[in-house]
C-alpha positions as CSV (number, residue, x, y, z in Angstrom):
1,X,9.6,46.4,-6.6
2,X,7.4,46.4,-3.6
3,X,4.9,43.9,-2.2
4,X,1.7,45.4,-0.8
5,X,-1.6,44.3,0.6
6,X,-4.6,45.8,-1.4
7,X,-7.8,46.5,0.5
8,X,-10.0,48.2,-2.1
9,X,-12.3,45.7,-3.7
10,X,-12.5,47.5,-7.1
11,X,-8.7,47.7,-7.3
12,X,-8.4,44.0,-6.5
13,X,-10.9,43.1,-9.3
14,X,-9.2,45.4,-11.8
15,X,-5.7,43.9,-11.1
16,X,-7.0,40.4,-11.2
17,X,-8.8,41.0,-14.6
18,X,-5.9,42.8,-16.2
19,X,-3.4,40.1,-15.3
20,X,-5.5,37.0,-15.8
21,X,-6.5,38.1,-19.3
22,X,-2.7,38.0,-20.2
23,X,-2.5,34.3,-19.1
24,X,-4.7,32.3,-21.4
25,X,-2.5,29.2,-21.0
26,X,-3.8,29.0,-17.4
27,X,-6.9,31.1,-17.4
28,X,-8.6,30.4,-20.8
29,X,-12.1,29.8,-19.6
30,X,-13.9,33.1,-19.5
31,X,-16.5,32.0,-16.9
32,X,-13.7,31.0,-14.5
33,X,-11.9,34.3,-15.0
34,X,-15.1,36.2,-14.3
35,X,-15.5,34.1,-11.1
36,X,-12.0,35.0,-10.0
37,X,-12.6,38.7,-10.7
38,X,-15.7,38.6,-8.4
39,X,-14.3,36.4,-5.7
40,X,-11.0,38.2,-5.0
41,X,-13.0,41.3,-3.8
42,X,-13.5,39.7,-0.4
43,X,-10.1,38.1,0.1
44,X,-6.8,39.1,1.4
45,X,-4.9,40.3,-1.7
46,X,-1.2,40.8,-2.2
47,X,0.3,42.6,-5.2
48,X,3.8,43.1,-6.6
49,X,4.0,46.7,-7.7
50,X,6.5,48.2,-10.0
51,X,6.5,51.9,-10.8
52,X,3.0,52.2,-9.4
53,X,1.5,49.4,-11.5
54,X,0.6,45.9,-10.1
55,X,2.4,43.3,-12.2
56,X,1.6,40.2,-10.1
57,X,-1.0,39.3,-7.4
58,X,-2.1,36.5,-5.1
59,X,-5.6,36.2,-3.5
60,X,-5.8,34.2,-0.3
61,X,-9.0,32.3,0.6
62,X,-9.4,31.8,4.3
63,X,-11.1,28.4,4.9
64,X,-10.9,28.0,8.7
65,X,-8.9,29.2,11.7
66,X,-6.2,26.6,10.6
67,X,-6.1,26.8,6.9
68,X,-6.0,29.3,4.0
69,X,-5.6,28.6,0.3
70,X,-3.8,30.3,-2.6
71,X,-7.1,30.9,-4.4
72,X,-5.6,32.5,-7.5
73,X,-2.2,33.9,-8.4
74,X,-1.1,35.7,-11.6
75,X,2.1,37.2,-12.9
76,X,2.3,39.2,-16.1
77,X,4.2,37.0,-18.6
78,X,7.2,39.3,-19.1
79,X,7.9,39.0,-15.3
80,X,7.7,35.2,-15.1
81,X,10.7,33.4,-13.5
82,X,11.9,36.6,-11.7
83,X,11.0,35.5,-8.1
84,X,7.7,37.3,-7.8
85,X,5.6,34.1,-7.4
86,X,8.0,32.9,-4.7
87,X,7.8,36.2,-2.8
88,X,4.0,36.4,-3.0
89,X,3.7,32.8,-1.6
90,X,6.1,33.7,1.2
91,X,4.1,36.8,2.0
92,X,0.9,34.7,2.0
93,X,2.7,32.3,4.4
94,X,3.5,35.3,6.7
95,X,-0.2,36.4,6.6
96,X,-1.2,32.8,7.6
97,X,1.3,32.8,10.5
98,X,0.1,36.2,11.7
99,X,-3.5,34.9,11.7
100,X,-2.5,31.8,13.6
101,X,-3.1,29.4,10.6
102,X,-1.0,26.3,10.3
103,X,-1.6,25.3,6.7
104,X,-1.5,26.9,3.3
105,X,-3.1,24.9,0.5
106,X,-3.4,25.3,-3.3
107,X,-5.2,23.4,-6.0
108,X,-3.8,22.9,-9.5
109,X,-4.0,20.5,-12.4
110,X,-2.6,17.0,-11.6
111,X,0.3,15.7,-13.6
112,X,-1.8,12.9,-15.0
113,X,-3.1,15.5,-17.4
114,X,0.0,16.4,-19.4
115,X,-0.2,20.2,-19.8
116,X,3.1,22.0,-20.1
117,X,1.9,25.2,-18.4
118,X,0.4,23.3,-15.4
119,X,3.4,21.0,-15.1
120,X,5.5,24.2,-14.6
121,X,2.9,25.4,-12.0
122,X,3.1,22.0,-10.2
123,X,6.9,22.2,-10.2
124,X,6.8,25.7,-8.8
125,X,4.5,24.7,-5.9
126,X,6.6,21.6,-5.1
127,X,9.8,23.8,-5.1
128,X,8.0,26.1,-2.6
129,X,7.6,23.1,-0.3
130,X,3.9,22.1,-1.0
131,X,3.2,18.4,-0.8
132,X,0.5,16.7,-2.8
133,X,-2.4,15.5,-0.6
134,X,-4.9,14.0,-3.0
135,X,-6.5,14.2,-6.5
136,X,-10.0,15.5,-6.2
137,X,-11.7,13.5,-9.0
138,X,-14.5,15.5,-10.6
139,X,-13.8,18.7,-8.7
140,X,-13.4,20.7,-11.9
141,X,-14.4,18.1,-14.5
142,X,-13.3,14.7,-15.9
143,X,-10.6,16.2,-18.2
144,X,-9.1,18.4,-15.5
145,X,-8.0,16.3,-12.5
146,X,-7.6,18.7,-9.5
147,X,-4.6,18.1,-7.3
148,X,-4.7,19.5,-3.7
149,X,-1.3,20.4,-2.2
150,X,-0.6,21.7,1.3
151,X,2.3,23.3,3.2
152,X,2.7,23.6,6.9
153,X,3.6,27.3,7.6
154,X,4.1,27.5,11.4
C-alpha cells in the first residue's frame, strides 16, 4: 500500500466517482456526488493505492492560510477499518503543517440525527483528535444537522 498525492484533475474525478458510488450510506444524493466529483479537481488530493488502483482518497479544501478542511474522503467498503482513513487524515495534517496551516476541519452529520453510518464517521473523527465546534443549523437542510469539528495540527 502506498499513499500518494494525485495532481491530474481527470484522475481525481475518476477516483472520487468510482469510490463514492460504492458508498451510498454516506453519499446517496446524486447531486452531492456530482458536486464532489467536480470540486475535487482543484483540491490537494491524496490516494491510497494498492496494486496500481486507488482504493481510498481524501480531498483537502484550503480555506485560508490558517485552515484547511477534509472536504470529502472515501474508502472502498472492503477496505474499511484497516487504517487507511487514519493514514489519509495524518497525511492531510502533514500537508497542512508544510503549508503553515494551524487547523484542519471537517463537517459531518451531528449525532442528534441518529444515523448509524454517520455515528461511525463521527466516532472516527473524534478518535483522530477532532473536537466539535458547533452545529451549523440549516447548512445542509433541516433534517441533516451539520457538525463542524476541528483539530489543531501544528
